[in-house]
C-alpha positions in Angstrom: -12.8 21.7 32.2 -9.4 20.2 32.8 -7.1 23.3 32.6 -3.9 21.1 32.3 -5.2 19.2 29.2 -6.4 22.4 27.4 -3.2 24.4 28.4 -0.9 21.6 27.2 -2.8 21.3 23.9 -2.7 25.0 23.3 1.0 25.3 24.1 1.9 22.4 21.8 -0.1 23.8 18.9 1.4 27.3 19.5 5.0 25.9 19.5 4.3 24.0 16.3 2.8 27.0 14.5 5.6 29.3 15.7 8.3 26.9 14.6 6.6 26.5 11.2 6.5 30.2 10.7 10.1 30.6 11.8 11.1 28.1 9.1 9.5 30.2 6.5 6.2 28.2 6.2 2.6 29.0 7.2 0.0 27.1 9.3 -2.2 26.7 6.1 0.4 24.4 4.7 -0.6 21.7 7.2 -4.0 21.6 5.6 -2.8 22.0 2.0 -3.5 18.3 1.3 -6.6 17.0 3.1 -6.0 13.5 1.8 -3.1 13.1 4.2 -5.3 14.0 7.2 -8.1 11.7 6.0 -5.7 8.8 5.6 -4.1 9.3 9.0 -7.2 9.7 11.1 -9.4 7.4 9.1 -6.8 4.6 8.8 -5.6 4.9 12.4 -9.1 4.8 13.9 -10.2 2.1 11.5 -7.3 -0.2 12.4 -7.9 0.5 16.1 -11.6 -0.3 15.8 -10.6 -3.7 14.5 -8.8 -4.4 17.7 -11.5 -3.1 20.0 -15.0 -4.2 21.1 -17.8 -2.2 19.5 -19.0 -1.1 22.9 -15.7 0.8 23.4 -16.1 2.5 20.0 -19.5 3.9 21.1 -17.9 5.3 24.3 -15.3 7.3 22.4 -17.0 10.6 22.9 -17.3 9.8 26.6 -13.6 9.0 26.9 -12.6 12.3 25.1 -14.9 14.3 27.4 -13.2 12.6 30.5 -9.8 13.8 29.2 -11.0 17.4 28.9 -13.1 17.6 32.1 -12.2 17.6 35.8 -13.5 14.8 38.0 -15.4 16.1 40.9 -14.2 14.5 44.1 -13.5 16.3 47.4 -11.2 14.1 49.5 -11.3 16.4 52.5 -15.1 16.4 52.6 -15.1 12.6 52.2 -12.7 12.2 55.1 -14.9 14.5 57.3 -18.0 12.5 56.4 -16.3 9.2 57.2 -15.0 10.6 60.5 -18.4 11.7 61.5 -19.9 8.4 60.5 -17.2 6.6 62.6 -18.0 8.8 65.6 -21.7 8.1 65.3 -21.3 4.4 64.7 -19.1 4.1 67.8 -21.5 6.0 70.0 -24.9 4.7 68.7 -24.0 1.5 66.8 -23.7 0.6 63.1 -27.5 0.5 62.6 -27.7 4.2 63.4 -26.0 4.9 60.0 -28.9 3.6 58.0 -30.5 7.0 57.5 -27.1 8.6 56.8 -26.3 6.0 54.1 -29.4 7.0 52.2 -28.3 10.6 52.0 -24.9 9.8 50.5 -24.7 10.8 46.9 -21.6 8.8 46.0 -22.8 5.4 44.9 -19.6 3.6 45.8 -19.5 5.0 49.3 -23.3 4.5 49.8 -23.0 0.9 48.7 -20.2 0.2 51.2 -21.9 1.9 54.2 -25.2 0.1 53.4 -23.4 -3.3 53.5 -21.9 -2.3 56.8 -25.3 -1.4 58.2 -26.7 -4.7 56.9 -24.1 -6.6 58.9 -22.2 -8.2 56.1 -18.9 -9.8 57.0 -15.9 -7.4 56.7 -14.1 -9.8 54.4 -17.0 -9.9 52.1 -17.4 -6.1 52.1 -13.8 -5.8 51.3 -14.0 -8.4 48.5 -17.1 -6.9 46.9 -15.8 -3.3 47.0 -12.3 -4.3 45.7 -14.0 -6.2 42.8 -16.0 -3.1 42.1 -12.8 -1.0 41.8 -11.1 -3.7 39.7 -14.0 -3.8 37.2 -14.0 0.0 37.1 -10.3 0.0 36.2 -10.9 -2.7 33.6 -13.5 -0.4 31.9 -11.1 2.5 32.0 -8.3 0.3 30.6 -10.4 -0.3 27.5 -10.5 3.4 26.7 -6.8 3.8 27.5 -5.9 0.9 25.3 -7.9 2.3 22.4 -6.1 5.6 22.3 -2.7 3.9 22.9 -3.3 1.6 20.0 -4.4 4.6 17.8 -1.2 6.3 18.8 0.8 3.3 17.6 -1.0 3.0 14.3 -0.9 6.7 13.3 2.9 7.0 12.5 2.6 3.8 10.5 -0.2 5.2 8.4 1.9 8.4 8.1 4.6 6.3 6.4 2.0 4.6 4.3 0.8 8.0 3.1 4.4 9.1 2.4 5.0 5.9 0.3 1.8 6.5 -1.6 2.9 10.1 -2.2 6.3 9.0 -3.4 4.7 6.7 -5.9 2.9 9.7 -7.3 6.2 11.6 -7.3 7.9 8.8 -9.4 5.1 9.2 -12.0 6.0 12.9 -12.4 9.7 12.6 -13.0 9.2 13.9 -16.5 7.8 17.1 -14.9 10.5 18.6 -12.7 8.4 21.7 -11.9 5.8 19.6 -10.0 8.3 17.4 -8.1 8.8 19.8 -5.2 5.1 20.2 -4.3 4.5 16.4 -4.8 7.4 15.5 -2.4 6.1 18.0 0.2 2.7 16.5 0.0 4.1 13.0 0.5 6.0 14.0 3.6 3.0 15.8 5.0 1.4 12.5 5.7 4.4 11.5 7.9 4.1 14.8 9.7 0.4 14.3 10.4 1.0 10.7 11.5 3.5 11.9 14.1 1.4 14.9 15.2 -1.8 12.9 15.7 0.0 10.2 17.7 2.0 12.5 19.9 -0.4 15.4 20.2 -3.8 13.7 20.3 -3.9 9.9 20.7 -1.1 9.2 23.2 -1.7 12.3 25.4 -5.4 11.4 25.7 -4.4 7.9 26.7 -2.0 9.3 29.3 -4.6 11.6 30.7 -7.1 8.8 31.0 -4.5 6.7 32.8 -3.8 9.5 35.3 -7.5 9.9 36.0 -8.0 6.1 36.4 -5.2 6.1 39.0 -6.7 9.1 40.9 -10.2 7.5 41.0 -8.8 4.2 42.1 -6.8 5.9 44.9 -10.0 7.7 46.0 -12.0 4.5 46.0 -9.4 2.7 48.1 -9.4 5.6 50.6 -13.2 5.3 50.9 -12.9 1.5 51.3 -10.4 1.9 54.1 -12.7 4.3 55.8 -15.7 2.0 55.5 -13.8 -1.0 57.0 -12.5 1.3 59.8 -16.1 2.3 60.6 -17.2 -1.4 60.6 -14.3 -2.3 62.9 -15.4 0.4 65.4 -12.1 2.3 65.2 -11.6 5.6 67.0 -12.8 8.6 64.8 -9.4 10.3 65.3 -7.6 7.2 64.1 -9.9 7.0 61.1 -9.2 10.7 60.3 -5.4 10.2 60.6 -5.5 7.0 58.6 -7.4 8.6 55.7 -5.4 11.8 55.8 -2.4 9.8 54.6 -4.1 9.9 51.2 -3.9 13.7 51.1 -1.1 15.7 49.7 1.3 17.5 52.1 -0.2 20.9 51.2 -3.7 19.7 52.1 -2.4 18.2 55.3 -1.0 21.5 56.5 -4.4 23.1 56.4 -5.9 20.1 58.2 -3.1 20.2 60.8 -4.0 23.9 61.6 -7.7 22.9 62.0 -6.6 20.1 64.4 -4.5 22.5 66.4 -7.5 24.8 66.8 -9.6 21.9 68.0 -7.0 20.9 70.6 -6.9 24.5 71.9 -10.7 24.5 72.2 -10.8 21.4 74.3 -9.0 22.7 77.5 -11.2 25.8 77.3 -14.3 23.7 77.6 -12.8 21.6 80.3 -12.0 24.8 82.3 -15.6 25.9 82.0 -16.8 22.5 83.2 -14.6 22.8 86.3 -15.8 26.2 87.0 
């Protein structure tokens, strides 16, 4: 599970409930008029569905799960794998990677290494893989756009609900005792419109956008490694080039490992001389 998404949602809900209690209200008041909730969520989603392809609508559960789950990608492990493949390709040739490519579980990386083994021109490899990334981002953009649009519609439907409620208020002017509750019910629709937009729809869109950027970055890192292997670059150069995609905190650990390797080399050399 994505701890950041869950923590942010829990924190926001807690703050809203605490503020409501401090103002003399109760959490139950938010659900006192279910018609407002039905109008906001039903109207917002209905209007958004009009603007979206049906295929995107069927993928809504998938998009929501992506916002609440952590994507599994180990950049360090991928860099180590590409470095080993670069070393093997330089020593034994690109054809020696055929068996290794079949063992790769990442379909994107496997596809790239397979094309390299097949001797496809580097420009074509780059073009095909970049198109793959572009199409992936286009699919992600559909989900991001859906929740962004829903976040834009929700406040408007909140206002619609408030106007509908005020119409009901005007019909009860001859009953002053009921006006207070009727006005509160009317403004509850505006509250739910703002809450749903800024606590559900727009945050999910933002999280999906972040995950899209992270996956695109990882794919471009893999692509750079694939092209470096095909070009026959030095494995150490490949490692350094791909390590640029890591955060400074991750690089510090890698730097310590490199330092240990450098210390081990002279020791082996001394043994050889002896």
